[in-house]
C-alpha positions as CSV (number, residue, x, y, z in Angstrom):
1,M,6.8,108.0,166.2
2,I,7.4,111.3,168.0
3,Q,11.1,110.4,168.7
4,R,11.5,109.5,165.0
5,L,10.0,112.8,163.9
6,K,12.3,114.7,166.3
7,K,15.3,112.9,164.8
8,I,14.3,113.8,161.3
9,I,13.8,117.5,162.2
10,Y,17.2,117.5,164.0
11,D,19.0,115.9,161.0
12,L,17.4,118.3,158.5
13,F,17.7,121.6,160.4
14,F,20.1,121.4,163.4
15,K,22.7,118.7,162.8
16,K,25.0,120.5,160.5
17,Y,24.6,123.7,162.5
18,Q,25.7,121.7,165.6
19,Y,28.7,120.3,163.9
20,R,29.7,123.8,162.7
21,K,29.4,125.0,166.3
22,I,31.6,122.2,167.5
23,Y,34.2,122.9,164.8
24,M,34.4,126.6,165.6
25,I,34.8,126.1,169.3
26,G,37.3,123.4,168.9
27,H,39.3,125.3,166.2
28,S,39.4,128.4,168.4
29,H,40.8,126.2,171.3
30,I,43.5,124.7,169.0
31,L,44.7,128.1,167.7
32,N,44.8,129.4,171.2
33,I,46.9,126.6,172.7
34,R,49.4,126.5,169.8
35,K,51.4,129.2,171.5
36,N,52.3,126.6,174.2
37,Y,53.4,123.9,171.8
38,P,57.2,124.6,172.3
39,Y,56.8,123.9,176.0
40,I,54.7,120.7,175.9
41,N,56.4,117.8,177.8
42,N,53.6,115.2,177.6
43,L,51.0,114.5,174.9
44,T,48.2,114.5,177.5
45,N,48.9,118.3,177.9
46,V,47.4,118.8,174.4
47,D,44.7,116.1,174.6
48,Y,41.5,117.7,173.2
49,K,38.4,116.3,171.5
50,I,36.6,118.0,168.6
51,F,35.5,115.2,166.3
52,S,37.7,112.5,167.6
53,Q,36.3,109.9,170.0
54,N,38.6,111.1,172.8
55,G,41.4,113.6,172.8
56,E,43.2,112.7,169.6
57,D,42.3,115.9,167.7
58,G,44.5,118.1,170.0
59,I,47.4,115.6,170.0
60,I,47.4,115.2,166.2
61,D,47.4,118.9,165.6
62,Y,50.4,119.3,167.9
63,L,52.3,116.5,166.2
64,L,51.6,117.9,162.7
65,Y,52.4,121.4,163.8
66,Q,55.8,120.3,165.2
67,I,56.9,118.6,162.1
68,K,55.5,121.5,160.0
69,V,52.9,119.7,158.0
70,E,50.1,122.2,157.2
71,K,47.8,120.3,154.8
72,P,48.2,116.6,155.7
73,K,47.3,113.7,153.4
74,F,45.6,111.2,155.7
75,L,44.5,107.6,155.8
76,E,42.1,106.4,158.5
77,I,40.9,102.8,158.8
78,G,37.9,102.4,161.1
79,V,35.9,105.6,161.1
80,G,32.2,104.6,161.5
81,D,30.1,107.2,159.7
82,F,32.8,109.9,160.2
83,T,30.8,111.6,163.0
84,E,33.7,110.7,165.4
85,S,37.1,110.1,163.8
86,N,40.7,111.1,164.1
87,T,40.8,112.8,160.7
88,R,37.5,114.7,160.4
89,Y,38.7,117.9,162.0
90,I,41.6,117.9,159.6
91,F,39.3,117.4,156.7
92,E,37.0,120.2,157.9
93,R,39.9,122.6,158.6
94,C,42.2,122.4,155.6
95,S,40.4,120.4,152.8
96,P,43.2,117.9,152.2
97,K,43.4,114.6,150.3
98,G,42.4,111.7,152.4
99,T,41.1,108.1,152.4
100,I,38.7,106.6,155.0
101,I,37.9,102.9,155.2
102,D,35.2,101.0,157.0
103,C,32.7,98.2,156.4
104,I,29.4,99.6,157.6
105,N,26.1,99.5,155.6
106,D,25.5,102.4,153.2
107,F,28.9,103.8,154.3
108,E,29.4,106.4,151.6
109,N,25.9,108.0,152.0
110,K,26.2,108.1,155.7
111,V,29.6,109.9,155.5
112,K,28.2,112.4,152.9
113,K,25.4,113.3,155.3
114,N,27.9,114.4,158.0
115,I,30.3,116.4,155.9
116,K,30.5,118.7,152.9
117,I,32.3,116.2,150.7
118,W,33.2,118.8,148.1
119,R,35.5,120.5,150.6
120,G,38.4,118.1,149.9
121,E,39.5,115.1,147.9
122,L,38.1,112.3,150.1
123,Q,38.2,108.6,149.0
124,I,35.5,106.6,150.8
125,V,36.2,102.8,150.7
126,N,33.7,100.4,152.0
127,K,35.6,97.2,152.8
128,M,36.4,95.0,155.7
129,I,40.2,95.2,156.0
130,N,42.3,92.3,157.0
131,S,45.9,91.1,156.8
132,K,45.3,89.5,153.4
133,N,43.8,92.5,151.6
134,I,45.4,95.5,153.2
135,L,48.2,96.0,150.7
136,N,46.1,95.5,147.6
137,T,43.5,97.9,148.9
138,L,46.1,100.6,149.7
139,N,47.9,100.1,146.4
140,D,44.6,100.3,144.5
141,T,43.7,103.6,146.2
142,R,47.2,104.9,146.3
143,S,46.7,105.8,149.9
144,L,50.3,105.3,151.0
145,Q,51.9,107.7,148.6
146,D,53.3,110.7,150.4
147,L,51.2,109.9,153.5
148,D,51.4,112.3,156.5
149,L,48.9,110.8,158.9
150,F,47.8,107.2,159.4
151,S,45.2,106.1,161.9
152,L,44.0,102.5,162.6
153,D,41.2,101.5,164.9
154,I,39.3,98.3,163.9
155,D,39.0,96.7,167.4
156,G,40.6,93.5,166.2
157,I,43.6,92.3,164.3
158,D,45.3,95.7,164.2
159,Y,48.7,94.2,164.8
160,W,48.6,92.0,161.8
161,I,47.5,94.9,159.6
162,V,50.5,97.0,160.7
163,D,52.7,94.0,160.2
164,K,51.9,94.0,156.5
165,L,52.7,97.7,156.0
166,P,56.0,98.8,154.5
167,K,58.6,100.8,156.4
168,N,58.2,104.5,156.6
169,F,54.6,104.3,155.5
170,S,53.7,107.6,157.1
171,K,55.1,110.6,159.0
172,I,52.7,110.1,161.9
173,A,50.8,107.0,163.0
174,V,48.0,106.6,165.5
175,L,47.3,103.0,166.6
176,E,44.6,101.7,169.0
177,F,45.9,99.3,171.7
178,N,44.1,97.3,174.4
179,P,45.1,98.7,177.8
180,I,43.8,95.6,179.6
181,F,46.8,93.7,178.3
182,G,49.0,96.0,180.4
183,D,52.3,97.6,179.5
184,K,54.6,94.6,180.1
185,L,53.2,92.0,177.8
186,E,53.8,91.9,174.1
187,V,50.6,90.2,172.9
188,T,47.9,90.4,170.3
189,V,44.8,88.4,169.3
190,P,45.3,85.8,166.6
191,D,45.3,86.7,162.9
192,D,41.7,85.8,162.1
193,I,40.6,87.7,159.0
194,N,36.9,87.4,160.2
195,F,37.8,88.5,163.7
196,N,34.8,90.0,165.6
197,R,35.4,91.6,169.0
198,S,32.1,90.7,170.5
199,K,32.1,87.1,169.1
200,Y,35.7,86.4,170.2
201,H,34.7,86.9,173.8
202,Y,31.3,88.0,175.1
203,S,32.9,90.6,177.4
204,N,34.0,92.7,174.4
205,L,37.4,93.1,176.2
206,C,39.7,90.7,174.3
207,F,40.7,92.5,171.1
208,G,43.7,94.2,169.5
209,M,47.2,94.4,170.7
210,S,49.1,95.5,173.8
211,L,51.0,98.8,173.9
212,L,54.3,97.0,173.9
213,A,53.3,95.0,170.8
214,A,52.5,98.2,169.1
215,I,55.7,99.9,170.1
216,N,57.9,97.0,168.9
217,I,56.1,96.4,165.6
218,M,56.4,100.1,164.9
219,K,60.2,100.1,165.6
220,K,60.5,97.6,162.8
221,K,58.6,100.1,160.6
222,N,61.1,102.8,161.5
223,F,58.9,104.8,164.0
224,Y,59.4,105.8,167.6
225,F,56.8,105.9,170.3
226,I,55.9,109.5,171.5
227,G,53.1,108.8,173.9
228,T,49.4,108.0,174.4
229,N,46.2,110.0,174.8
230,Q,44.8,110.6,178.3
231,F,42.1,108.0,177.8
232,K,44.9,105.4,177.4
233,N,43.7,103.6,174.3
234,N,45.6,105.2,171.4
235,A,49.3,105.3,170.9
236,F,51.1,107.9,168.8
237,F,54.2,107.2,166.7
238,I,56.6,109.4,164.7
239,S,58.8,108.4,161.7
240,N,62.5,108.3,162.6
241,N,62.9,110.8,159.7
242,Y,61.7,113.4,162.2
243,S,64.0,112.9,165.2
244,K,62.8,113.4,168.7
245,E,65.8,115.5,169.5
246,K,64.9,118.0,166.9
247,F,61.1,118.1,166.8
248,F,60.0,116.9,170.3
249,K,62.9,117.5,172.6
250,N,60.8,118.4,175.6
251,I,58.5,115.4,175.4
252,E,58.9,112.9,178.3
253,I,57.8,109.5,177.1
254,Q,55.9,107.4,179.6
255,H,54.1,104.1,179.1
256,D,53.8,102.5,182.5
257,N,50.7,101.7,184.5
258,I,48.6,101.8,181.4
259,S,46.0,99.3,182.6
260,E,45.4,101.0,185.9
261,N,45.2,104.5,184.3
262,A,42.7,103.4,181.7
263,N,39.5,103.9,183.7
264,F,36.9,103.6,180.9
265,T,34.5,100.6,181.4
266,E,32.9,99.0,178.3
267,S,32.7,95.4,179.4
268,K,29.6,93.3,178.9
269,N,28.2,90.2,180.6
270,N,27.3,87.0,178.9
271,K,23.9,88.4,178.0
272,G,25.4,91.4,176.1
273,K,24.6,94.0,178.8
274,L,27.1,96.5,180.0
275,N,28.4,95.6,183.4
276,Y,31.2,98.2,183.8
277,L,33.9,96.0,185.3
278,K,36.9,97.7,186.9
279,Y,40.5,97.0,186.2
280,K,41.3,93.8,188.1
281,D,37.9,92.3,187.3
282,R,38.4,93.1,183.6
283,V,41.6,91.2,183.6
284,K,40.0,88.2,185.3
285,E,37.1,88.2,182.9
286,I,39.4,87.3,179.9
287,Y,41.7,84.9,181.8
288,N,40.9,82.1,179.4
289,C,41.2,84.1,176.2
290,E,43.7,82.9,173.6
291,L,46.4,85.4,172.7
292,I,49.6,85.3,170.6
293,D,52.7,85.9,172.6
294,L,55.1,87.9,170.5
295,S,57.9,88.2,173.0
296,S,60.2,85.6,171.4
297,E,61.2,85.0,167.8
298,K,58.9,82.0,167.8
299,M,55.4,83.2,168.3
300,R,53.2,81.0,170.5
301,S,49.5,80.8,171.3
302,I,48.8,80.9,175.0
303,K,46.0,81.7,177.5
304,F,46.0,85.2,178.9
305,R,46.1,83.8,182.5
306,D,49.4,81.9,181.8
307,L,51.1,85.1,180.7
308,L,50.2,86.8,184.0
309,K,52.0,84.2,186.1
């Protein structure tokens, strides 16, 4: 009862103040580091968290700044209640047009409790996105028209969502990938429209796509890979309309040793409890998971362990 009362008091009197404080500190950091943008040679140099889960805020600001987009129109799929997301800082900073999509209970009201909705033109869409409904949803909301920033993080069939998108759908794209799959394999989980990360494998480790799968599908969409965040779970892509030679000439692109450098541990045992497996043990845990091998023109279903031989 006491804990519940404390939460109510915090939500009523301190939550918005805390968010404002976080914003002001983060915004001050961003403005201060912008003077170094012309000399950045790796995206991890600008990795910085404000409202994103990890360091995406700083990287996104750098990318937008370099291609001279001041008030980006955004689309983010997979935002939770908008407490932590890749586009919240942008919404707070410049009040742009944007669309956020997720499938949580009471989604719109939860979002409105965290932000001043009147500050910008924000569409809030409560829907479980899959490869069958993605295009109709985006057409109905007109989310892809003149899009500057696209972010996708649904812990599941992300590859198959991107596969349905048209070429040149945005200027910048942020895609979650699964670092456990390594940097050599081009794989994804099957296209199951009801995919659930925890149900697919109790470990919570078999989901999404490999980095190489993300890079290659985005090449088909006319994007090039520019780097990852320091956490090694999000990849960043730039439309070929903004050439690397002109806008990011100093960036040195690296994507090796992804699995070894992704040190976060969110694995669970078969009872649903976190067990914090390290790299090699994480790989072994999902040996028997079924994946789709995308490395040839004829896709094939195969066990993860067979790909490692």
